[in-house]
C-alpha positions, 0 to 999 in steps of 0.5 A, a space after each residue: 771062344 770055343 769054350 763059350 760057343 760050346 757052352 752056349 750050344 749046350 744051353 740051347 740043347 738043354 733048353 730045347 730038350 726041356 722045352 720039348 718035354 713041356 711044350 704044352 705049357 710053353 705054347 700057352 705062354 707063347 699064346 699069351 704073348 701072341 695075343 698081346 703083341 697082335 693087339 699093339 701091332 695091329 693098331 699101331 701099324 694101322 695108324 701108321 698105314 693110315 698116315 701114309 695113305 693120307 700123305 700119299 693121297 693128300 693132293 686128292 683129298 684137297 683136290 689141288 696143291 694148295 688153296 687160299 680161303 677166306 670167310 669174306 670176299 678177298 681184298 686187293 692185297 690178297 688178290 695181288 698175292 694170288 696174281 703173283 702166284 700165277 692166279 687161281 686155277 679154280 675158285 669156289 663159294 660154299 655155304 650151308 643152305 636148305 635145298 628143296 626138291 619140288 618133285 618129291 616135296 623133300 627138303 634137306 640142309 646141304 652144303 652148296 658148292 659153286 665151282 668154276 675152273 678145272 677143279 679138282 686137279 687131283 682125284 676126280 668127281 665120282 658121279 653116276 653117270 660118269 659124264 655128269 661131272 662135265 654135264 653139270 657145268 652147262 647148268 645142272 646140279 650134282 646131288 649127294 648119292 645118299 640124299 638121292 636115295 633118301 628122297 628117291 630122286 632120279 637124274 633129271 629131277 629138280 633141285 631148288 636153291 633159293 631163287 634158282 631151280 636146276 635139273 639134277 645132272 647126276 649123282 655125286 659119289 665123292 668130291 675132294 674137300 667134303 668129309 663123310 662125317 660132316 657130309 652126313 649132316 650137310 651133304 654136298 651139292 655142286 652147281 656152276 659158280 655163276 648161279 651162286 649170286 642168282 640164288 639170293 642166298 648170300 645175305 647178311 649173317 650168312 656163313 660164306 666161304 671163298 676158296 681159290 685153288 692152285 695147281 703148282 709146279 713140281 719144283 714148288 716147295 709147299 713148306 717154303 710157300 707156307 712160310 712166306 705167304 701164310 703170315 701175310 694172308 693172316 694179316 688180311 684175314 685169309 688162310 693158306 692150306 697146302 696138301 701137306 698141311 691138309 695131310 697133317 690136319 687129317 692125321 691129327 684128327 685120328 691120332 688121339 683115337 689111335 693112341 687110345 687104341 694103342 693103350 688098350 692093346 698095350 694093356 692086353 700085352 701087359 695082361 699076357 705078361 702077368 700070365 707069363 710071370 705067374 705061369 713061369 712061377 708055377 713052371 719053375 716050381 715044377 722044375 726045381 727037382 730037375 734043376 737040383 739034379 743038374 747042379 748035382 751033375 756039375 751045372 752052375 747056378 748061372 747055367 741052370 738059370 740061363 737054360 730057362 732064360 733061353 726058353 723065355 727069350 725064344 718064347 718071346 721071339 716066337 710070340 712076337 712073330 706070331 703076334 705080328 702076323 696075327 696083327 697084320 690079319 687083324 688090320 684087314 678088319 679095321 677098314 670094314 669096322 670103321 667104315 666111312 669114318 676114314 678119309 681115304 681108302 686104306 691099303 694094308 701093307 706088311 712092313 719091316 717096322 711092324 715086324 721089329 715092333 712085334 719082335 722087340 715087344 715080345 722079347 722085352 716083355 716076356 724077359 722082363 716079366 719072367 725075370 722075377 720067377 726065374 730068380 728062384 732057380 738061382 737058389 735051388 740046392 742040389 740036396 733038393 734032388 733028394 728032397 732033404 731040404 725045403 725050397 728056399 724062399 729068399 731072393 736078392 732084394 737088390 735084384 728084385 728091386 732092379 727087375 721091378 724098376 726095369 718093368 716100370 721104366 719100360 711101361 712108362 717109356 712105352 706109354 710115352 712113345 704111344 702118347 707123346 705126352 709125359 703127363 698123360 703117360 705118367 697118369 696112365 701108368 699110375 692109373 694102371 698101377 692103381 688098378 693092378 694094386 687094387 685087384 692084387 690087394 682084393 685077391 690077397 685079402 680074399 685069400 686071407 679072409 678065407 683062411 681066417 674065417 674058413 667054413 669048416 661046417 660046410 660040405 666036403 665038396 665046398 670045403 675042398 673047392 674053397 681050399 683050392 683058392 689059397 693052397 700052394 700054386 693057387 690061381 686066385 691072384 693071376 685070374 683075378 688080375 687078368 679077368 678083372 682088368 679085362 672086365 674093367 676095360 670093357 665096362 669103362 669103355 661102355 660107361 664112357 660111350 654112354 656118357 658121350 651120348 648123354 652129353 649130346 642127348 636131347 632132353 625129352 621134355 616140352 621145354 627142350 628144343 629139337 630143331 634150330 633155325 639159323 640165318 634168319 634176317 631181322 625183318 623175318 623173325 616175326 613172320 617165321 615165328 608166326 609160321 612156326 606157331 601156326 603149325 602148332 609148335 612152340 618157339 622156345 628161344 629167339 636168339 639175336 646174333 651180331 658178328 664182330 672181330 676183336 680189334 684190341 686186347 688190353 689196349 694192344 691192336 691185333 696187328 701188333 699182337 700178330 707181329 709179336 712172336 712172343 705173344 701167347 694169344 691164340 691166332 684164332 682169337 685174332 683172326 676169327 669173326 665172332 658171332 655174339 649174342 646179348 641177353 639178361 641171364 645165363 642159360 642151362 649150358 653155362 656156369 659162372 666161374 668168376 666175376 659178376 653177371 651184368 644183365 642190362 646196361 645203357 652205357 656205350 663205353 666200357 660195356 660189361 661183357 661175359 666171356 667163356 673160359 676158353 676165350 679167356 685162356 686163348 685171349 689171355 684176358 681176365 676180369 677187368 681187362 679191356 677188349 675192343 671189338 670191330 662191329 662192321 666198322 664201328 669200334 665198341 670198347 668193352 670190359 670183361 666183367 665175368 667168365 663163364 664155363 660153357 658146355 660146348 657139347 650141348 646141342 644148342 646155340 652157345 657163345 664165347 662172348 655175351 653182351 648184356 641187354 640194352 647195347 646191341 639191339 640196334 646193331 646189324 644182326 640176324 637171328 637163330 630160333 629154337 623150337 620143338 617139333 612133336 614128330 618127324 611128319 610135322 617136322 618135314 611139313 614145317 621144313 617144306 613150308 619154311 624152305 618155300 617161303 624163307 629159302 635163306 633160312 638153314 634148318 638143323 634137325 637135332 634129332 638127326 644129328 644125334 642119330 648121326 652121333 650115335 652111329 659114329 660112336 657106335 662105329 668107334 665103339 666097335 673098334 674099342 670093344 673089339 680091342 677090349 675083348 682082346 684083353 679078355 681073350 688074353 685073360 682066357 689064355 692066361 687062365 688056360 696057361 695057369 690051369 695047364 701049368 698047375 695040372 700036375 698038382 691037380 692030377 695028383 690031388 684028384 688021384 688022392 681024393 679018388 683013392 680016399 673014395 671021392 667020385 669023379 663027379 665030386 671032383 668036377 663039382 669042386 673045380 666048377 665051384 672054384 672057377 665060378 668063384 674066381 670068375 665072379 670075383 674078377 669080373 665083379 671087381 672089374 665092373 666095380 673099378 669101372 664104375 669108380 673110374 667112370 665116376 672120376 672121368 665124369 667129374 674130372 673130364 666131362 664135368 657131369 653126373 654119372 649114373 652107371 648103366 646096368 648092362 655091365 652088371 647084368 650082361 658082362 659080369 655073368 658072361 665072363 663068370 660063365 666063360 671062366 667056369 666053362 674053360 676051367 671045367 673043360 680044361 680039367 676034364 683030364 684030371 678025372 680020366 687018370 686012374 689013381 694008380 697010374 698017377 701015384 706010380 708016375 709021382 713015385 718015378 
């Protein structure tokens, strides 16, 4: 035991003494680990903190312990269930409607919420003035704060909702149950429940939601309540949401985004580890003579190996601790970057889990990626102290394979932990490995071609610069990898954001709609059409809509399917009230996948219908399968004759189910109308006229929705680009480490060149050319790979054509090239400051 302790103590002392002599090189390696760990820890910890805050504030988010909701008036069975639970403590009716503001002649699509009772029971209605949350119950309205600012409204002004005009009791700052993203499209307005019927806005086809809020006893088990009550409510076309399920739903909404950012941070960590592997290779080659001397003095190859292993382990621990601290500081920026996309106010905390994550990541990744270059110490001969033998090149193939397998398993396992999906994890690792292999192949091919076709006729400075790219201890591979992957990340994310916006963008043509009118009653269609056309605007489409529910699938009644625990049919199919249309042709957002499109039919049995691929997958139906629908009490027997692929991201009315013409014309229905307005002023005038004459009609301004989407993607893009730039910063750290590690060779090379007559300016020019080439090659390959990757994403994920933006080529590519050039030259200034004599004396010593 004493011998082992002494041996370990000696290893620590030797590692410390050697580390002090090379602290500059080791600090740069620690910096690489620190940045990578900070990227992962900051995003992962923030997502955990967000989940915890959502869980803690779940009651305030819902405003109650649980809520029973339905999209139609509840029946006696549901009312009996609510009575057995003690009766609702508050109730609400909400729907979308256009609101008019007579004082300012403004109009806006709003979410009208009629409240009765003590809602909210948790959290509060934040109003200005604070007394307005009680005053509005006497016969006023609370209007969203942003709307008040946009339309220059004041307390005491009026709001017109259908046939009702109410005074504005105050500004509504926040209310449980309203999300900031949806609130930007249809902000909330709160009115007393008793005024809902008086508005006259609850009509056929109107999308109405009925909510009943409950305040539970502390002892009441929400999970048990869900387990017992929810299946019964499903049969009655109603839903139960508890504050726990609300927290889970909100958590899932942000989960995929957090996982994606975790992967971006993980790539930054891997980049740092690539720098460690390359830098340690250079570092060990610098230490070969010292290792040989140690072996001459009796040190075993195990001991000489462990000295550097201890150094690497300490680097990993220090880098993990520093990275965890930096990650905590970075978390403070996330709430301000994401802004109102977050559903709750987040309080950043420093947790033990974050510390353990940072330490384990720093230690594991530094050791794994340093093992391969460290194996070289095992094969150093004592005779190398006298330089009478060449440095051995061989390594154990079995050990090399084991290290490679360990790295691959760790990356795969960590990816699976981040994503929680085996297939996606494997695809991520495969994609990452492909990018690494391509960049490695390009770097090696570049060096090989440079050797084979070396331009001997070029000037002395150019020749020396190019030779530095393939000489021993060159930096070509590590810099092409780090700069290439960082550029690949930023460019791919930029291209992806462009694709998302393009998918949602409105085509700027005379035939494209930029406004949608909804909830039009059948008898209003012609009058509204005349109003639009008299304003000089074309009506593009008049779309009839009929509401219905699925009655049977393949001859099985929906109630039987609900009771079948083995059924794979989605509950959404069984419970959803579908809004379907009828027409004789496909539209631009649809593509026929299977079957035959039937444009018109006169039959009343086995009516041919077309369903979306999503409906077919969730309902488990295929071509020829029978589906029966309940159309307001009448059963319609249909047969699936075609399956369509629908692009739901297009800003236009799309439908899961389409009937042919000739069947539903006489069914109870309402309409949707699409039109195009030439400018904002014309749009505002038309909206005012429509709200005045047709208060039940809701208006969606697609240009405003697109603007909101751009704003949301912009905020998300800030976070994504922030994390992607972290990869570039890690690449910079790797660059600095590689430069510093090979500086001893560069100093000697510079001294020899100056002895032969080269000037300092010439040496700096050589270095400048070398780093310019490296920066351009890495950045160029990163952008090219991003184009290829984005093309695959467009084809496999977005199903759209991809036209790359010029921004990465004209901004990102030159910017990164300039960055590499600047760092390379700045870190090499010391090479020309040493006199040739002092360098050669030091080398002799």
